[in-house]
N, C-alpha and C positions, 0 to 999 in steps of 0.2 A: 647444173640443174639440181634443184632441191625439192624433195617431196614434203608436203605439209598435210598429211592425213587427209586424203581425198582432195588435196589441193596441190598446186605446183608453182614453183618459181623457175622460170627459164631465162637464163642470161646468156647472150651470145658473145662471141669473141670480139677482141678489140681491133676491128678492121680487117679488110681483106688484103691478102698479099698480092699486090699488083703484078709483081714480076713472075707470079705463078698462076696467073689467070684470075685473080681476085678483082674486086671492084668496090669502090667506096663512093661512087658518084651519088649526089653532087658534092659530097664533102671532099676536102682537100687532103692530099698526102697518102701515105702508105701505112701498112701495119708496122708497129714498133717505131713510129715517129710521134712527135708531140702534136701534130696537126689533128684536127677533129676526125679525119678519116682513120686515124690510128688510135684514137682514144675514146671516141663517143660510142657507147654500147647500148643497143636496144635490149629491153627485157620486158617480160610480162608476168603477172601474178594472177593465178586463178584459184577458185575454191570457195567453199561455204564459210570460211573464216573471214572473208572480206565483208566489211560493212557497207562499202560503196563499190559498185561494179560498173563495167562498161564505160570507162572514162579514160582519158589520156592524162598522165601525170608527167610534167616536165620539170619537177623540182630537182634540186641537186642531190644526187646520191653517188657515193664513191664505192669502189669495190670493197674497201675495208669496212664498210657499214654492214655488210651481210652478216658477219660474225656476231656482233652484238644484237642485230635485228632478229636473227633466228634464235639466239639464246634467250632474248627477251620474250619472244613468242612462246618459248618452251617454259618460261617462268623462272629462268635462272638469271638474276641480275647481280650476282656476286663477283663477276669478273670484269665489270665495266670500268674500273679505275685504270688510269694510265693507258687507255686504248686510243688509237687514232680514230677508230670508227665510232659512230653514234647509232642509237636505236632508231630506225626509220619506219617501224611497223605502223604507227598511226598515220604517218605521211602516206604510206602505200595503201593501207587498208581502209582509211577513212578520208583521205585527201586532206589531212590536217595541215596546218601551216608548216612551211619549210623550217627544218631544224639545222640545216647546214648552209652556210653562205660562202664557205671557202674550202678549197682542197688543193693539194699539190698533185699535178699530173705525174711528174717525175723529176728527180734531181740526180745529177751525176757530176762528179768532180774528176776532170782529167787535167789537161793543162790549165783549163779555166772552168768555171761553173757553167753547166748547161741545165736548163729545166724550164718548167712552166707552172703557173699558178692560176687558179680561177677565183675571182672575187665577185660574187653576184653575177651580173651579166657579162663581166669583163674577163678576158683571158690574156695573160701576159706571158710571153716567151722570151727567155734569156738565152742568147746563143743561137746556134743552128737548130731549127726544129726537126731536121732529119730529111732524108731523101728516099724515094722521089717526093718532091714537095709541091707538085702541081695538081691539076684536076684531070681525071682520066675517065671519060664518059663510057657508058655501056657501048658495046661494039656496034649496035644497030642505030645509034644516035648520031645525027649530024652535029658537029660541034666545032667552033672556031676557037683555038687556044688564044688567050690574051697575049698581047704583044710583050708584056713584061711580067715575068714571074720573079718574085722577090729572091734575090741571091745575096749570099754572104751577109745574112742578117746578124746583127749583134743583139737586137731586141725588137720586139713587135708587140702591139696591143690591138686586140680585136673585141668588139661587142658581139659575142657569139650568140646572143639572143636575137639580135637584129641581122647579124651577118654570120650565120653558122658555116658558110662556105669559106670564111676567112679571106675575103678578097680586098678588104679595106683596112690597111694598117693605120691605126690612130695614134701611134706613139709620138709623132711630131705634132699632131693636133691637140693632144692631151698629155703634154710632157710631165705635168705634176702627178697625174694618175699613174703614168708609166713608171716614174721614179718611186712612187709610193709602193707599187706592187713589186718592183725590183728589190727594194729594201726589205719587204716582207719575205720574199723568196730567199734572200740571203740570210735572213734570220732563221728561217726553217732549215737552211743548209747547215747551221751550226749543230743541229741534233743528228746529223747523218752518222751512221755507224759504218765501219769499214765493210766493203763488199766481201762476201764469202765466195770466192772463186777458186776452189781447191784444184790442184793439178790432177790430171788424169791418173787413175790408179789401175794398173792391169789386173788387179784382183777382181775387179768388177766385169772383166771381159766376158761377154755372153757365151763365148766358146767354152767356158768352164761350167756353164749352167744349161747345157743342152740347147744352146742358141737362144736362150731367153734372158732378158735383163732381170736380175734377181736381187733383192735386198738381203741383208744379213751377213754379208761376206766381210765387212770391215774389220771385225775383231776376231773372226773365227778361222782365218786362213793365213798361210805363210806370208812373210814380208814381201813387199812389192818387188824388190830387186830379184828375189828368187823366182817369183812368178814371171817376171819379165824375161828372164833367161829361159824358163820352161816354154813360154809361149813363142819366143823367137825360134827355139829349136823345133817346135812342132809346126812352125810356119805357116 
């Protein structure tokens, strides 16, 4: 949530966690997956700074666009070089023409590349889109699950403008487009930087900070090995 001087931007999370009572119906998939149920995010903007109000905007906006959008609104355009995000303020406040036609949902290299990319109305998924990968209705709805849910996908193509529930894989019907988007996704993968997943460090253990997770301990306190021994002894 961002405040805009008597205005507000509210952005919700990327899907509900089905395994913990969440729900993304009628969209497909779970939180933290590449399916629309785990990536499509509703948001709204209010306030006197808007030139057009009371309308629905379905143009493409990515999470990385908020940074340059809010900075641009504040009048600071000196940091816009080499950013993945674009300034969306006129798109949101005036319903101006779309300024983004492509974005990457996610990219991850393990044994092989897994990711998804959006190009206009089309979404291409390379590898497994994540699980659960079906449709999970609200508890009070009667629903018959489809006889076949895609399994062991290596790639899939959807027109998410016409088929936001991702029920109709077009990769075999439009192989040239699927190959084009796969090539583009692999091009984007070349700019990936290594993941920053540091090992657990006992110096940050909340037991050292009155039961509270606290910053500032990295360079101010004894080595991890010494603290590990101390914490083990205090048990």
